C-alpha positions in Angstrom: 0.0 0.0 0.0 1.5 3.4 -1.0 1.8 6.2 1.6 -1.2 8.2 0.3 -3.5 5.2 0.4 -2.1 4.4 3.9 -2.7 7.9 5.1 -6.2 7.9 3.6 -7.0 4.6 5.4 -5.6 6.0 8.7 -7.8 9.1 8.3 -10.8 7.0 7.6 -10.2 4.7 10.5 -9.9 7.8 12.8 -13.2 9.1 11.5 -15.0 5.8 12.0 -14.1 5.8 15.7 -16.4 8.8 16.1 -19.3 6.5 15.5 -18.7 4.9 19.0 -19.9 7.9 21.1 -22.6 8.6 18.5 -24.1 5.1 18.8 -26.7 5.9 21.4 -27.9 8.9 19.4 -28.2 6.8 16.3 -29.8 3.9 17.9 -32.8 5.4 19.8 -35.0 8.4 20.3 -33.1 11.1 22.3 -32.5 14.8 22.8 -28.9 14.8 21.5 -28.0 17.1 18.7 -26.9 15.3 15.6 -26.8 15.7 11.8 -27.5 12.8 9.5 -26.2 13.2 5.9 -28.0 10.8 3.7 -26.4 10.1 0.3 -28.2 7.1 -1.2 -25.7 6.5 -4.0 -26.1 3.4 -6.2 -22.9 1.9 -7.5 -24.6 -0.8 -9.5 -24.1 -1.1 -13.3 -27.3 -3.1 -13.8 -29.4 0.1 -13.5 -29.5 2.1 -16.7 -32.3 4.5 -16.1 -32.1 7.9 -14.4 -35.7 7.6 -13.3 -35.0 4.2 -11.6 -31.9 5.7 -10.0 -34.0 8.5 -8.5 -36.5 6.0 -7.2 -33.8 4.0 -5.4 -32.3 7.2 -4.0 -35.7 8.0 -2.5 -35.9 4.6 -0.7 -34.2 6.1 2.3 -36.8 8.8 2.8 -38.0 6.9 5.9 -35.0 8.4 7.6 -36.9 11.7 7.6 -38.7 10.2 10.6 -35.5 10.9 12.5 -36.7 14.5 12.6 -39.0 13.5 15.4 -35.9 14.0 17.5 -36.0 17.7 18.3 -32.2 18.2 17.9 -31.8 16.2 14.8 -30.9 17.7 11.4 -31.2 15.7 8.2 -29.3 16.5 5.0 -30.8 14.3 2.3 -29.0 14.5 -1.1 -30.5 13.1 -4.3 -29.4 13.4 -8.0 -32.5 15.4 -8.8 -34.9 17.5 -6.6 -37.5 15.5 -4.7 -41.1 16.6 -5.3 -42.3 18.8 -2.4 -45.5 16.7 -2.1 -43.4 13.6 -1.3 -41.5 15.5 1.4 -44.7 16.7 2.8 -46.1 13.2 2.9 -43.2 12.0 5.1 -43.2 15.0 7.4 -46.9 14.5 8.0 -46.1 11.1 9.4 -44.0 12.5 12.2 -45.6 11.7 15.6 -46.0 14.8 17.8 -44.1 17.1 15.6 -45.4 20.1 13.6 -44.3 19.4 10.0 -43.2 23.0 9.5 -40.9 22.8 12.5 -39.3 19.6 11.2 -38.9 21.2 7.7 -36.6 23.8 9.2 -34.2 21.0 10.1 -34.3 19.3 6.7 -32.0 20.2 3.9 -32.3 18.8 0.3 -29.2 19.7 -1.7 -28.9 18.2 -5.2 -26.4 18.3 -8.1 -29.4 18.4 -10.4 -27.8 15.6 -12.5 -30.2 12.9 -13.8 -27.6 10.7 -15.3 -27.2 7.0 -14.2 -23.8 7.6 -12.6 -23.5 7.1 -8.9 -24.6 10.1 -6.8 -21.3 10.0 -4.8 -19.4 10.4 -8.1 -21.5 13.5 -9.0 -20.8 15.0 -5.6 -17.1 14.4 -5.8 -17.0 16.3 -9.0 -18.6 19.3 -7.3 -16.3 20.6 -4.5 -18.5 23.6 -4.0 -21.6 21.4 -3.4 -19.6 19.3 -0.9 -18.5 22.5 0.8 -22.2 23.6 1.0 -23.1 20.3 2.6 -20.2 20.7 5.1 -21.6 24.2 6.0 -24.9 22.6 6.9 -23.3 20.3 9.4 -23.2 22.3 12.7 -20.9 19.9 14.6 -18.8 17.3 12.6 -18.3 15.4 15.8 -22.1 14.9 16.1 -22.7 13.9 12.4 -22.4 10.8 10.2 -22.9 9.8 6.6 -25.6 7.3 5.6 -24.9 5.8 2.1 -26.9 3.2 0.2 -23.9 1.0 -0.5 -20.2 1.6 0.5 -17.5 1.9 -2.1 -14.4 3.9 -2.3 -16.5 6.8 -3.6 -18.5 6.9 -0.4 -15.4 6.5 1.6 -13.8 9.5 -0.2 -17.0 11.5 0.3 -16.9 10.8 4.1 -13.3 12.0 4.1 -14.1 15.2 2.2 -17.0 15.9 4.5 -15.0 15.1 7.6 -17.6 12.8 9.1 -17.8 9.0 9.7 -19.7 6.7 7.4 -22.4 4.5 8.8 -21.4 1.4 6.8 -18.8 -1.2 6.3 -15.3 -0.3 5.1 -15.1 -0.7 1.3 -12.1 -3.1 1.8 -14.7 -5.6 3.0 -16.9 -5.2 -0.2 -16.0 -8.6 -1.7 -17.6 -10.3 1.3 -21.0 -8.7 0.4 -21.1 -9.9 -3.2 -23.1 -13.1 -4.1 -19.8 -15.0 -4.5 -18.5 -13.6 -1.2 -21.7 -14.6 0.7 -21.4 -18.2 -0.6 -17.8 -18.3 0.6 -18.8 -17.1 4.1 -21.6 -19.7 4.2 -19.2 -22.4 3.3 -16.6 -21.3 5.8 -19.2 -21.1 8.6 -21.1 -24.3 7.5 -24.3 -22.4 6.9 -26.7 -24.4 4.7 -27.0 -22.9 1.2 -28.0 -24.0 -2.3 -25.9 -26.3 -4.4 -23.9 -24.1 -6.8 -20.6 -22.4 -7.6 -19.2 -18.9 -7.1 -16.8 -16.7 -9.1 -18.4 -17.5 -12.4 -16.9 -15.2 -15.1 -17.6 -16.8 -18.5 -20.0 -18.9 -20.5 -17.6 -21.8 -20.4 -17.4 -21.6 -16.6 -21.1 -21.4 -16.2 -21.7 -24.4 -18.4 -19.0 -26.4 -16.6 -20.5 -25.5 -13.2 -24.0 -26.6 -14.2 -22.6 -29.9 -15.6 -20.9 -30.5 -12.2 -24.1 -29.6 -10.3 -26.0 -32.1 -12.4 -23.5 -34.8 -11.8 -23.9 -34.1 -8.0 -27.7 -33.8 -8.2 -29.2 -35.1 -11.4 -32.7 -34.1 -10.3 -32.1 -30.4 -10.6 -34.7 -28.8 -12.9 -33.7 -25.2 -12.7 -30.7 -23.1 -11.8 -30.4 -19.4 -11.1 -27.5 -17.2 -12.3 -26.9 -14.1 -10.3 -24.4 -11.3 -11.0 -22.3 -10.6 -8.0 -23.7 -7.1 -7.6 -27.4 -6.7 -8.0 -30.5 -5.5 -6.1 -34.2 -6.4 -6.3 -33.6 -9.2 -8.7 -31.6 -7.1 -11.2 -28.9 -9.4 -12.5 -30.8 -12.6 -12.0 -31.5 -15.2 -14.7 -33.2 -18.6 -14.7 -32.0 -21.6 -16.8 -34.4 -24.5 -17.4 -32.8 -28.0 -17.1 -35.8 -30.2 -17.7 -35.6 -32.8 -20.4 -31.8 -32.8 -20.7 -29.6 -35.8 -21.5 -28.4 -37.7 -18.4 -25.3 -36.2 -16.7 -22.1 -37.1 -18.5 -23.7 -38.1 -21.8 -21.8 -37.0 -24.9 -24.4 -34.4 -26.0 -24.9 -32.9 -22.6 -22.6 -29.9 -23.0 -24.1 -28.9 -26.4 -27.6 -29.0 -25.0 -26.5 -27.0 -21.9 -25.1 -24.3 -24.3 -28.5 -24.0 -25.9 -30.2 -23.8 -22.5 -27.8 -21.1 -21.3 -28.5 -19.0 -24.5 -32.3 -19.4 -23.7 -32.0 -18.3 -20.1 -34.9 -16.0 -18.8 -33.8 -12.7 -17.3 -35.6 -11.0 -14.4 -35.2 -7.6 -16.2 -36.9 -7.4 -19.5 -34.4 -5.0 -20.9 -31.5 -7.5 -20.6 -30.2 -9.5 -23.6 -28.1 -12.6 -23.6 -25.1 -10.7 -25.1 -25.3 -7.8 -22.6 -25.7 -10.2 -19.7 -22.7 -12.3 -20.6 -20.7 -9.2 -20.9 -21.7 -8.1 -17.4 -20.9 -11.7 -16.1 -17.5 -11.5 -17.5 -16.9 -8.0 -16.0 -18.4 -8.6 -12.5 -18.6 -12.4 -12.2 -21.4 -14.1 -10.4 -22.8 -17.3 -9.0 -25.0 -20.2 -10.3 -27.2 -22.0 -7.8 -29.9 -24.6 -7.7 -33.3 -22.8 -7.8 -35.2 -23.9 -4.7 -38.8 -24.6 -5.4 -41.6 -26.4 -3.7 -45.2 -26.3 -2.3 -44.2 -24.3 0.7 -40.9 -22.6 1.4 -39.6 -19.4 3.0 -37.1 -16.9 1.9 -35.8 -15.3 5.1 -34.4 -11.8 4.8 -33.0 -9.6 7.6 -31.2 -6.3 8.0 -29.3 -5.8 11.2 -26.6 -3.6 12.8 -23.5 -5.2 14.2 
């Protein structure tokens, strides 16, 4: 690691330690002064619409409910301006707070850039806007950044703002990918679907499916998932019914046809574009779990 990267990591680690005394303010309702800077930046290539980006950026609007705390200030940044009626809707949900009073503690800066690029990237290109956001933070020791996902862009933004980031260090990012999750599950002996991770080509995908069929010939469907994807973006289903028995001479040729006929979750995706993304980002292939009754547990937690 060169000296500049080392210094940057040291500065970031120092900032992150500020989260420790802030924890009680973040965790529960209180009278403590604090500023929450929300930058719901999406660093996911699967999204190619500015309107979709804006919709994702507005997902964190529930954080406006933090304004029920009388000393809290929220700075909510989006690529484009949020409609006033949407803001009014959320402020009307605040229990025991006059919306106009809460509105005085809410700030909505925007780069006014509707492109599909990550919001953090747009901010880093605009030092005057970053300085404006900094000026809205009354006390940097009582403030933190809330990103959508954490990459080196959000890390740099936290450093520029001089406030800690409420998220994992980007150096841990590989563990949060589809492949990284499978590796963690294997390491910790957590039950998970039959499959393979770190798939980066058509050949590797076909080989993985063939190996899965040799292990479990009864598999009828598999799912391919790009390492980075949300809400099903980057998922595809491959039908394996009616194939030759595992190991037969024509199995690979038939698998190639089935891979080309895979069904994508997103209607705008083509086989060519998907394989290009798979090569770029890699992904996993897993047995698709089906049945009369099954559950798909999902949880978000703070550690």
